[in-house]
C-alpha positions in Angstrom: 39.5 252.4 93.1 38.7 248.6 92.4 39.0 249.2 88.9 42.5 251.0 88.9 43.2 248.3 91.5 42.5 245.2 88.8 43.9 247.2 86.0 47.2 247.3 87.2 47.0 244.3 88.3 46.4 242.8 85.1 49.3 245.0 84.0 52.0 244.0 86.2 50.4 240.3 85.5 50.9 240.9 81.6 53.6 242.8 81.6 55.7 239.7 83.6 53.9 236.6 82.4 53.5 237.1 78.5 57.1 237.6 78.0 59.7 235.3 76.7 61.4 235.7 80.3 58.7 233.6 82.0 61.0 231.0 81.0 63.5 231.9 82.7 61.4 232.1 86.2 59.6 228.9 85.3 63.5 227.2 85.0 64.4 228.7 88.4 60.9 227.2 89.8 61.8 223.9 88.8 65.5 223.5 90.3 64.0 222.1 93.2 62.7 219.6 90.9 65.0 218.8 88.9 67.4 218.5 92.3 64.8 215.9 93.6 65.1 214.1 90.2 68.4 213.9 90.8 68.7 212.7 94.3 66.2 209.9 93.9 67.7 208.5 90.7 71.8 208.9 92.2 71.3 209.3 96.2 74.1 206.3 97.5 71.8 205.8 100.4 68.3 205.5 101.1 66.2 208.5 100.7 64.1 209.7 103.1 61.7 211.6 100.6 60.1 213.6 103.8 63.2 214.5 105.0 64.5 215.6 101.5 61.8 217.8 101.1 62.1 219.3 104.8 66.0 219.6 104.7 66.8 220.6 100.9 64.0 221.2 99.5 62.4 223.7 101.4 65.1 225.8 102.5 66.1 226.3 99.0 62.9 227.6 98.1 62.9 229.9 101.1 66.3 231.1 101.2 66.8 231.2 97.3 64.0 231.2 94.8 60.8 233.0 97.0 63.2 236.5 97.2 64.7 235.8 93.8 61.1 235.4 92.2 59.7 238.3 94.4 62.6 240.6 93.1 62.6 240.0 89.8 59.3 240.2 89.2 58.5 243.0 91.3 61.0 245.7 90.5 61.4 246.0 86.6 57.7 246.4 86.2 57.8 249.4 88.2 61.4 250.4 86.8 59.4 250.5 83.6 56.4 252.3 84.2 59.1 255.3 85.4 61.4 255.1 82.5 58.5 254.6 80.0 56.8 257.9 81.7 53.7 255.9 81.7 53.9 256.6 85.4 53.1 260.2 84.9 49.9 259.0 83.5 48.5 256.2 86.4 49.7 259.1 89.2 48.0 262.0 87.8 44.6 260.0 87.7 41.6 260.4 90.0 42.3 257.7 91.7 44.5 257.5 95.1 48.2 256.7 94.7 47.9 253.5 97.5 45.3 252.2 95.2 48.1 252.3 92.3 50.2 250.6 94.7 48.2 248.1 95.8 47.2 247.0 91.7 50.9 246.7 91.6 51.7 244.4 94.3 48.5 242.4 93.4 49.4 241.9 90.1 52.7 240.7 91.4 51.8 238.6 93.9 49.2 236.7 91.5 52.4 236.8 89.0 54.2 234.9 91.4 51.9 232.3 92.7 52.4 229.9 90.0 56.0 229.8 89.9 56.3 229.1 93.6 53.3 226.2 93.1 55.7 225.0 90.6 58.3 225.2 93.2 56.8 223.8 95.9 54.7 221.2 94.1 56.5 219.6 91.3 59.3 218.3 93.7 56.9 216.7 95.7 55.4 214.9 92.6 58.8 214.1 91.5 59.7 212.1 95.1 56.0 210.6 95.4 55.6 209.0 91.6 59.4 207.4 92.6 58.3 206.4 95.8 54.6 205.8 95.7 54.5 204.5 99.3 55.1 208.2 100.6 53.2 210.1 97.6 50.6 211.0 100.3 53.1 212.5 102.6 54.9 214.0 100.6 52.1 215.7 98.3 50.5 217.1 102.0 53.7 218.2 102.7 53.7 220.1 99.1 50.7 221.9 99.9 51.7 223.1 102.8 54.9 224.1 101.1 52.8 226.2 98.8 50.9 228.2 101.4 54.1 228.7 103.0 56.1 230.3 100.1 52.3 232.0 99.2 51.9 233.6 102.5 55.8 234.5 102.6 55.9 236.6 99.2 53.1 238.9 100.0 55.4 241.1 102.2 58.4 240.5 100.5 56.1 241.5 97.3 55.3 245.2 99.5 58.7 245.5 100.1 59.9 245.4 96.7 57.3 247.7 95.5 58.2 250.4 98.0 62.1 250.2 97.3 61.4 250.1 92.7 59.0 253.0 93.9 61.3 255.4 96.4 64.9 254.5 94.9 66.4 254.6 91.8 68.9 252.0 91.8 65.8 249.4 93.9 68.2 246.0 93.0 70.8 246.9 95.0 68.6 247.8 98.1 66.5 244.8 97.6 69.4 242.2 97.1 70.9 243.4 100.3 67.8 243.3 102.4 66.2 240.3 100.7 69.4 237.9 100.5 71.8 239.5 103.2 70.0 241.1 105.8 66.8 238.3 105.3 68.2 235.1 104.5 72.4 236.0 106.1 71.2 237.6 109.4 67.7 235.9 109.7 69.6 232.7 110.7 72.5 234.0 112.9 72.0 233.7 116.7 71.2 236.9 118.2 68.7 240.0 118.4 69.1 241.0 115.4 67.4 238.4 113.8 64.5 239.6 115.1 64.1 242.3 112.7 64.4 240.0 109.4 61.6 239.0 107.4 63.4 235.6 106.9 62.8 234.9 110.9 59.5 234.6 110.2 59.1 232.9 107.5 61.5 229.9 109.0 59.2 230.2 111.9 56.2 229.4 109.8 58.3 227.2 107.8 59.1 225.0 111.1 55.5 225.0 112.3 53.8 224.1 108.7 56.4 221.9 107.2 58.2 220.4 110.5 61.7 222.1 109.3 64.0 221.5 112.0 67.5 221.8 110.4 69.4 222.5 106.9 70.9 219.4 105.7 74.3 221.7 105.5 74.1 223.0 108.4 74.5 226.7 106.9 72.1 229.1 108.2 70.0 226.8 110.4 66.6 227.7 111.6 66.3 229.5 114.9 66.3 226.7 117.8 63.3 229.4 119.7 61.3 230.2 116.4 58.3 232.8 116.9 55.4 231.8 117.2 52.6 230.9 114.2 50.7 234.0 115.3 53.3 236.3 115.9 54.4 235.2 112.8 51.1 236.1 111.1 51.1 239.2 112.2 54.5 240.5 111.4 54.3 239.3 108.0 51.1 241.4 107.9 52.5 244.5 109.4 54.8 244.5 106.8 52.9 244.7 104.1 50.5 247.1 105.2 53.8 249.1 106.3 55.1 248.4 103.2 52.0 249.9 101.5 51.9 252.6 103.1 55.7 254.0 102.9 55.2 253.0 99.0 52.1 256.0 98.2 53.9 258.1 100.4 57.2 257.9 98.2 54.9 257.2 95.4 53.8 261.8 96.3 57.6 262.5 96.4 59.1 261.0 93.2 59.4 262.9 90.6 56.6 261.5 87.9 58.3 263.4 84.5 
């Protein structure tokens, strides 16, 4: 089982990170750093690097970069396995299907990690270089920002793996659940937000990164965020549940 997980993780890594498409992901991940550079160069008023990170960069990464990378790193890998018929070979080996699904998930997380580190640390590095007095503070925030994104991408990727196995149109489902239901509904007042992963990610963002508001005023973080313990528990439970449902879906979907 361990060998199967390692093999599929390596396949997922190679299929995503060793082709020209990774350049697109790297450019997306660098957008926050570019915005940070422009803010330093052209800000009219005195810019507080820490406030800029908290009110602009962290929300951009949580609302956009995180779901975008999780979605477009995970879905194409599973889709290519089905389209090329390779999934039949994988799922007919004497290995539990949960191990195959876990391998794809591990590979997706490993592929996403360097891109998310780039998205979180590059803006802090840019701001720290141009404002040396704040270097230590912005880099400390950058490390917490990185940890937040890496913790959050695990359930996001697990959800995408489930959708890619369960549905023949996973992109529509993933876009709805990660962007609309996640970012929009997860930021609105009312009880609906408790059913959104985004709500718990932003709960951690408030604790780990000090997020109190979003500079644009759109989709602000909850005034009563969930506790850290509850947020981490939800992320773990969602990941396990998505893996379980994915291996059930793998048994029911025709692989030929």
